C-alpha positions in Angstrom: 9.7 22.6 -6.5 11.2 24.9 -3.5 12.5 24.3 -0.6 13.4 27.2 1.8 16.7 27.4 3.4 15.4 27.1 6.8 13.5 24.3 6.5 15.8 22.2 4.6 19.2 23.4 7.2 16.1 22.9 9.9 15.9 19.0 8.7 19.8 18.2 7.7 21.4 19.6 11.5 17.7 17.8 13.5 18.0 14.5 16.0 17.6 12.0 14.1 14.8 8.7 15.6 15.7 5.1 14.4 13.8 3.8 16.5 11.2 4.7 15.3 9.3 5.5 11.8 6.2 7.2 10.8 3.5 5.6 7.6 1.3 8.3 6.2 -0.9 7.3 4.4 -3.3 10.3 2.6 -6.9 9.2 1.1 -9.4 11.3 -0.7 -10.7 12.2 2.2 -8.9 11.8 5.1 -4.4 11.2 6.1 -3.8 9.0 8.1 0.1 9.5 10.5 0.8 5.5 12.7 4.0 5.7 14.6 6.0 1.9 15.5 8.4 1.9 17.5 10.9 -1.4 15.4 12.6 -2.2 18.7 9.7 -3.4 20.1 7.4 -3.8 17.1 4.2 -1.9 18.5 2.0 1.3 17.2 3.3 3.9 19.8 0.6 6.7 18.4 -1.7 7.4 15.4 -3.8 10.6 14.4 -5.6 11.6 11.1 -6.9 14.9 9.3 -8.6 16.2 7.0 -6.9 15.5 3.4 -6.9 19.4 3.2 -5.7 20.9 5.5 -2.9 17.6 6.0 0.1 19.3 5.9 -0.3 21.2 8.4 -2.1 18.7 11.2 1.1 16.4 10.3 4.0 19.1 11.1 2.0 20.6 14.0 1.1 16.8 15.6 5.0 16.1 14.8 5.7 18.7 17.1 3.0 18.3 19.7 4.7 14.8 19.5 8.1 15.5 19.9 8.9 13.2 16.0 11.2 16.0 14.5 13.5 13.9 12.2 11.4 10.6 12.8 12.2 8.8 9.7 8.7 8.9 7.2 7.1 6.3 4.5 4.0 7.9 2.7 1.5 6.2 0.5 -0.9 7.5 -2.0 -4.3 5.4 -2.0 -6.5 5.4 -5.7 -7.3 8.1 -5.8 -4.5 9.5 -6.6 -2.7 7.5 -9.2 -3.2 5.0 -12.0 -1.3 1.4 -11.8 -1.6 0.1 -15.2 0.5 -3.5 -16.6 2.7 -2.7 -19.4 5.5 -4.2 -22.1 8.5 -4.0 -20.2 10.2 -1.3 -23.0 13.3 -3.1 -25.0 16.0 -0.4 -23.2 18.7 -0.3 -20.5 17.5 0.1 -16.9 18.6 3.9 -16.9 16.2 4.7 -19.4 12.8 3.1 -18.8 11.3 5.8 -16.8 11.8 8.1 -20.0 10.4 4.9 -22.1 7.6 5.1 -19.9 6.9 8.6 -20.1 4.9 8.9 -23.4 3.0 5.9 -23.8 1.4 6.9 -19.8 0.7 10.1 -20.9 -0.6 9.1 -24.9 -2.9 6.5 -22.3 -3.6 8.6 -19.3 -4.7 11.5 -22.3 -2.8 14.6 -19.9 -0.3 17.4 -21.0 0.8 18.4 -17.5 3.9 17.1 -15.4 3.6 13.3 -14.5 5.4 11.6 -11.9 6.0 7.9 -12.9 7.1 5.0 -11.3 7.7 0.7 -11.8 8.2 -2.5 -10.3 8.8 -5.4 -12.7 5.6 -8.3 -12.9 8.2 -11.0 -11.6 6.9 -13.5 -14.5 6.4 -13.0 -18.1 2.8 -12.6 -19.1 1.9 -13.9 -22.7 5.6 -14.2 -23.2 6.9 -10.9 -22.4 7.7 -9.3 -19.9 5.4 -7.4 -17.7 6.1 -4.1 -15.7 3.7 -2.6 -12.8 3.5 1.0 -13.5 2.4 3.6 -11.5 1.5 7.1 -12.3 0.5 10.5 -10.6 0.1 14.5 -10.6 3.8 15.7 -10.3 2.1 18.0 -8.9 1.0 15.1 -5.6 4.3 13.9 -5.0 5.9 17.7 -4.8 3.5 18.7 -2.2 4.5 15.6 -0.1 8.2 16.3 -0.5 7.3 19.9 1.0 4.7 18.9 3.8 7.5 16.8 5.3 10.7 19.1 4.8 7.9 21.6 7.0 6.7 19.3 9.4 10.9 18.0 10.3 10.6 14.2 8.8 13.1 12.5 6.4 10.9 11.3 3.6 12.2 7.7 2.6 9.7 5.8 0.3 6.7 7.0 -1.2 5.0 3.9 -2.1 0.7 3.4 -3.1 -1.2 0.9 -1.4 -1.5 -1.8 -2.9 2.5 -1.9 -1.6 1.8 -0.4 1.6 -0.8 -3.4 2.2 2.5 -6.4 1.2 4.2 -5.4 4.2 1.6 -6.4 6.5 2.2 -9.7 4.9 4.9 -12.0 6.4 7.4 -13.4 3.8 7.1 -16.7 2.4 8.7 -18.8 -0.7 4.7 -20.0 -0.8 2.9 -17.6 -3.1 -0.2 -16.4 -0.2 -3.3 -14.1 -1.5 -4.4 -11.6 0.8 -7.6 -9.8 1.4 -7.2 -6.5 2.6 -9.6 -3.3 3.4 -9.6 -0.3 4.7 -13.1 1.4 5.5 -15.3 2.5 3.5 -12.7 1.1 0.6 -12.2 -1.4 -1.8 -11.2 -4.6 -1.1 -7.6 -5.1 -2.2 -6.2 -8.7 -3.5 -2.7 -8.9 -3.7 -1.0 -12.4 -4.7 2.3 -12.5 -3.2 5.8 -14.7 -3.0 8.5 -14.1 -1.5 7.4 -10.3 -1.0 6.4 -9.8 -4.4 3.8 -8.9 -6.0 2.8 -10.6 -8.9 -1.2 -9.8 -9.4 -3.2 -7.1 -7.4 -7.2 -6.8 -8.4 -9.8 -4.4 -6.8 -13.1 -5.9 -5.2 -15.7 -3.4 -6.0 -19.1 -3.9 -4.0 -18.0 -4.9 -0.2 -16.9 -1.2 0.6 -20.5 -1.7 3.3 -18.9 -5.2 4.7 -17.9 -4.0 7.6 -22.0 -3.1 8.3 -23.5 -7.1 7.8 -24.4 -8.2 10.3 -23.7 -11.6 11.6 -26.7 -13.5 10.0 -26.2 -11.7 7.5 -22.7 -12.9 6.0 -24.0 -16.3 6.1 -27.1 -16.2 3.6 -24.5 -15.6 1.2 -23.0 -12.7 1.2 -19.5 -13.2 0.6 -19.9 -15.1 -2.1 -19.1 -13.4 -5.1 -16.1 -12.6 -2.9 -15.4 -16.3 -2.4 -16.2 -16.7 -6.7 -13.5 -13.7 -7.4 -11.2 -15.2 -4.9 -11.1 -18.5 -6.8 -10.3 -16.6 -10.2 -7.1 -15.4 -9.3 -6.2 -18.6 -8.3 -7.4 -20.4 -11.3 -5.5 -17.5 -13.4 -2.1 -17.7 -11.0 -2.0 -21.1 -11.6 -2.8 -21.4 -15.0 -1.8 -18.5 -16.6 1.0 -17.7 -15.0 1.9 -21.5 -13.8 2.8 -20.8 -10.8 2.7 -23.4 -8.0 -1.2 -22.9 -6.8 -2.1 -20.7 -3.5 -2.9 -22.6 -0.5 -2.9 -19.8 1.9 -4.9 -16.4 2.1 -5.2 -13.9 5.0 -7.8 -11.5 5.4 -8.5 -8.2 7.1 -11.4 -7.1 6.4 -13.1 -3.7 7.7 -16.1 -5.8 9.7 -16.3 -7.1 13.5 -16.7 -10.7 12.0 -13.4 -11.4 9.9 -13.8 -15.0 11.8 -16.7 -15.8 10.0 -16.1 -14.6 6.9 -12.2 -16.1 6.7 -14.5 -19.9 7.6 -17.0 -18.7 5.1 -14.3 -18.2 2.5 -12.1 -21.3 3.4 -15.6 -23.7 2.6 -14.8 -21.9 -1.0 -12.2 -22.7 -2.0 -9.2 -24.7 -1.5 -7.0 -23.4 0.6 -6.0 -22.6 4.1 -7.7 -18.6 4.9 -6.9 -17.0 8.4 -7.3 -13.8 9.7 -4.1 -11.7 9.3 -2.5 -11.4 12.3 -0.4 -7.8 12.2 3.2 -7.8 12.4 3.5 -5.8 15.7 0.9 -5.0 18.6 -1.6 -1.6 18.4 -2.6 0.0 21.3 -5.9 -0.1 20.3 -8.9 -2.3 20.3 -9.3 -2.4 17.1 -6.1 -1.9 14.1 -6.4 1.5 12.6 -5.3 2.6 8.3 -3.9 -1.1 8.0 -2.3 1.6 4.9 -0.4 3.7 7.5 0.5 1.2 9.4 1.9 -0.3 6.1 4.3 2.1 5.8 5.1 2.7 8.9 6.5 -1.0 8.9 8.5 -0.6 5.0 11.5 -1.5 4.7 12.1 -2.8 8.4 13.0 -6.4 6.8 14.0 -6.9 3.6 11.2 -6.3 0.9 10.6 -6.1 -2.9 12.3 -2.0 -4.4 10.6 0.3 -6.2 12.8 2.7 -9.0 12.7 5.8 -7.7 11.7 8.5 -11.0 9.5 11.3 -12.7 8.7 11.6 -16.3 
């Protein structure tokens, strides 16, 4: 990776904006930018761009908004990476990335450079300690770093969609499940305890959930969702030997979230509530959850992700 001296020095000596944070979400079609005021917990600006031109769009938008020096956290969406669950190698922590490299490349069947990151599965599975392993092309990471330097923002973190959505949940000692969804995307089901991700699943078939009317939702559209939710709750309790989940939060692409919460609550033995975001937004309808999660990332203590590439 090459970053010009001019761009590097411009970023190095530019004034910082400690009260603001920028979250960026990169999907297969579009990029979303969200700026959060960390002192007042309010979204102060949002923007989107086509994925093909997002670096130049970010650079122009940062200049127009006079946001040079802002801290930035970036998340890829599922199209860019593979999220794998692998046995933790029996090596020192400093050697884990190297040990994972060959295994991941064999599984993916690629010979091009791959960036690898991981975080622990908090409890053993089938008697062995597991890792959540993230793998994506190294070029994707390089492009993000270059775009951030050229835009004059201070890159703090590169993450993934599942963890970005975890950022939006209240931290609780009790296990909770979140059902979250950006427009046109699959529903992400996360099981979280104390901010740590235990289980993450993609629920297919609900990409058009926002198109269903109130009457259609009442006619059994959500039955499959309720079944998938209950299966995840049962697995978490019986297979992972954890306390039962008694709280479910939803934030999905629908104008009838309260109705959906009520209908799902009739199918499972848990409280089901619409997720209230931990900050205010100036739009009548919330923007992109992934970019907002990144704008809120690391403002409070959260699960860390080890940095590394192979």
